[in-house]
N, C-alpha and C positions, 0 to 999 in steps of 0.2 A: 624374711622380708614378706610383706603382704602381696596380694595379687597386683599385677601390673594394671595401670590405668590409662585410658585414652587421653591424649593430650589435646584438649579442645576438639576442634573439628578435623584434626589431622588423623592419619592412620598410624601415628606413632604410639606405641604402648610403652609406658615408662614406670619406673619404680617410684613410690611415694617419697623416697629419700634419694635426692640427686647429690652426687658427690662433687663438691666444689673443687676446681683445679687451681684456684688462686695461690695456694701455698706451694705448688710444685715448682721446685727450683728456687724458691724463696726461703721459707722457714723449714721446708722439707727438701733435702737434696735428692738427687735422682734415685739413689738406692732406696731411700725411705719412700719416695713417691711411688715407685714401682711396687713396693711391698703393700702400700695402702691400696693401690688400684687392684692388686691381686686379692687382697682380703675383702674389699668391697664387692668384687665380682663373686667371690666364693660365698659371700653372705646373701647372694641373690640380687644384688643391685645391678642395674643396667643403664643408668642415666648419668652421664658425666658432663659437667659444665666447665667451660674454659673461655678464654678470650685471646685475641691476638696481641693484647697489650699487657697482660698480667706479668709481673708487678713492676712495670717500667718506671714508676715514680719513686721507687725505693732504691737507694744506692746499691750497686753490685748486681742488679738484675738487668736482663735483656728482654725486650718485648718479644713475645712469641715463645719464651722458654717453656711455659706450661704446655703449649701445643706440641712442642718438640718431644717432650717427655711422654705425653699421651700417645703421640704418633709412634714413638719407639715401642711403647707397650703394646699398641695394637698390632704392630708388625711382628714383634717377637712372640706374642701370645696367639697370633692368628685368630683373633676373635672379633674381627670388625663387624660381622653380621649379627653378633650377639649383644651389641651395645648401641645405645643412642647417644651420639656425640653432638653437643651443642657448643657453638662458639659465637664470637661477636665481632662486629666491624664498627670502625669509627673512631678508635682511640689510639691506634698504633701510630707512633710518631712519623712513620713514612706513609701512612694512609689515614690521615686525619680527616674527619668529616664524612658526610654521606652523599657526596656527589656521585652520580652514576659510574663514572670511570674509576673513582676511588673504591667504590663497593666491589666492582668486578675484579680489580687488581688485587685488592685485599683478600678476596675469596680465593683467588688462585694461590696466593702466598700461604694462606691458612691450609689449603689442601696439600701443599707441598710439605709443610711442617707436620701436619697430621698423618702424612703418608697414606692418603686415602683418595678415592675418586669422588667422594660426595660428603657433604655435611648434612647431618640429619635435621638439625634445627639451627637456623642462622638468625641471630639477633642483631638489630641495630642497637649499638651499645649506648650511645648518647646522641640526642637530637638537639645539638647545641645551636645550629644555625636555622632558626625558624623562618628565615627568608627563602630557604630552599624549598620549593614546592614538594609536598608529599607525593604528588603525582610522579615526579622524577625518581624519588627513592623507591616507591613501590614498583614502578616499571622496571628499574634495574634489578630489584630482587626477583621479580617475576621472570626476567630473562635468565637468571641463574637457575630457577626452578625448571624452566622449559629446557635448559641445556643439560639437566640432570646433575648439576653440581650441588644443588640444595634440594632437600625433600620438603621442608616446611620453613616458614618464616615467622619471626616474632619480634617484639620490641622490648627494650628495657627502660631506660630513663627517658621518658617522653611525657608531654603534658596530655591531660585528658582530651583537650581540644584537637591536638595533632593526631592522637590515636584514633579518635572518632573520624576525623577527616580522612585518614589513611584507609580505614575500613570502608568508608563510604565510597572512596575512589575505586577500591578493589571490587566492590559489589557492582558499581556502575559500569566498569570496564571489563568485568569478568576476568580479573587478574588474581594472582596468588594473594591470599588474605592472611593477615597476622592470626596465628592460632593461640598465642600466649602472650602474657605480659610478665616481665620479670622486674618487680619493684623492690625497693628496699622495704622490708616489713618484718617487724619483730616486736617483742613486748615493750621495748623502749623506743620504738620508732613506728608508731601506728598511723600518724597523719600523713606519712609518705605514701600510703596506699588507701586507707579507709576514707571514704568520701567519693569525690568525683571519679577517681581512677577505678575504684571498685565498682561503681555504678556502670561504667562503660564495660568492664569485664563481665558483669552479670548480664547486662542487656545484650551484649554481642556474643555471648557463649564462649568466651575465651577461657583459657586455663591461667591460673595465677601460680607462678613459680617464684616465690620470694627469695631474694638474696640477703646476706647478712642475717640469716635466721637466728643465729646466736649472738648477734650484735658484735661481730668480730671476736667472739670468745668471752665477752663480758657476762653473758647469761650462764656461763659454766660456774660462776661464783669465784673465779680465780682473781678477779680484780675487785678490790674492796676499798672503801674510803680510807685515805691516810696510809695505805700500804704501797710499798714500792715493789713493782713487779718488773723483772728484767725480761722484756719482750718487745719485739718490733711493733706489736699492736697496742702497747701502752702509751698511746699518743692521742691528742685531740683528733676527733674524726673517726677514730677506731675505738677499741674497747676502753682505753683510758679516758675517753671523753665522757663516759657515763658514770664513772665511779663516784663522783662527788656531787651528783644531782639528787634532788629529793625523790624523783621518780625512780632513779636507779636503785637507791637504797630500799624503797618500798618493794620494788619488784624482786630484788634479791631476797629480802625477808620472806616474801610470799612463796618464792620458789623453794627456799630452804625448808620452810614449814611443810610444804606438800611433798617434797622429795624425801624428807626424813620419815614422814608418815607412810609413804609408799615403798620406802626402801630402794629408791633409785637415785640416780644422779640428777643434779639441778638441770643440766643440759637436756636430759631426757624429758623433763617436765616442760621446759621452755619450748621444745620442739613439738611436744604433744599438744600444747595449747595452740600453736600456730597451725598444726595439721588439722585441727578441728574448727578453724575459722572458715567462714563462708568463702567459696570460690577457690580455695587453695587445693590444687591438684597434687603438686609435689613441692618440696622445699629443699633449698640448697644449704648444705653444711659441709665444712671442710674438716679434714683430719690430717694432722701433721705426722702422726704415728699410727700404727695398727692398733695400739692400745686405746686410742680415742674412739675407735669405730663402734664398739658395743653400745656405748651410751647413745649414739646416734640411731643405730638400728632399733634399740629398745623403745624408742618413741613411737614406732609403728604399732607396737602391741600395747601401749599404755593409753587407755581410754579414760580421760578425766571426767569426773562427775560434774553435774551442773554447778554444784557448790564450789568445786575446785576451779572450774572455769571462771566463775564469777569473781572469786577471790583474786585471781590473776588479772582479770580484766579491770577490776576496780583499782588494784595496785598500780596498773599501768596507765590509768587515766590521767 
């Protein structure tokens, strides 16, 4: 793992590879999840991302299961001070939305599941109700920071306008300020970040921490047009939604060409492209098994040439 990086204006130092916790308790059972967490930490990683709602929308899952597994890992390994834990609020069925009381109750519930007294990075997961003033959201988050329950705050799925308004309110009132944005961003989903959102991040000095860095596994090359893959991700909206698109085919062809020439996996190349994009501080990728981690770690040591970067950028246009 390369050196730790400052996360925006916060005092948090994080790995350039953030381990996504969405698979914990879903496609990875508890034993597998603990093994992945151990291997990630052994590889030098220190940045773990989860949510209070993962993966509630899939049958057989319970909201908060990922947090519980991470909490058990932190407690049994006694390594809480060695890792940066990020979680989110706003999508748990019992704590929907970002009303101040909801934010505070959800934070306490997350702290219990994580078995810790503080959350390092607390994201607003979805900003669905734009009638709710950003002043109320930011003030509630600031209260958590003042109480010592949260070290830094950030936003995930939010419009550029609401993000700008939130930052302006923080500056005007001297309250806690978002330090990062977690957008959907990868080779087959660029307009979800590039443009106005990235302009705000650049202007305001935020860190970009993309999720779906591998497009739910599509960019590993596992999902191809006309092929049937037995996977929970092989559905529209996840990896299966890209396989039969022209852009998806172009991107896979370009990834395979560069990966073959470099002697690395396609996932490694896809992550390396993302890591070299402007404003990206760390990127989130999940591993269902320990064997999937080396390809993720390898991206930190793979520096793509200008020609390779352009090949991928053109294919993904």
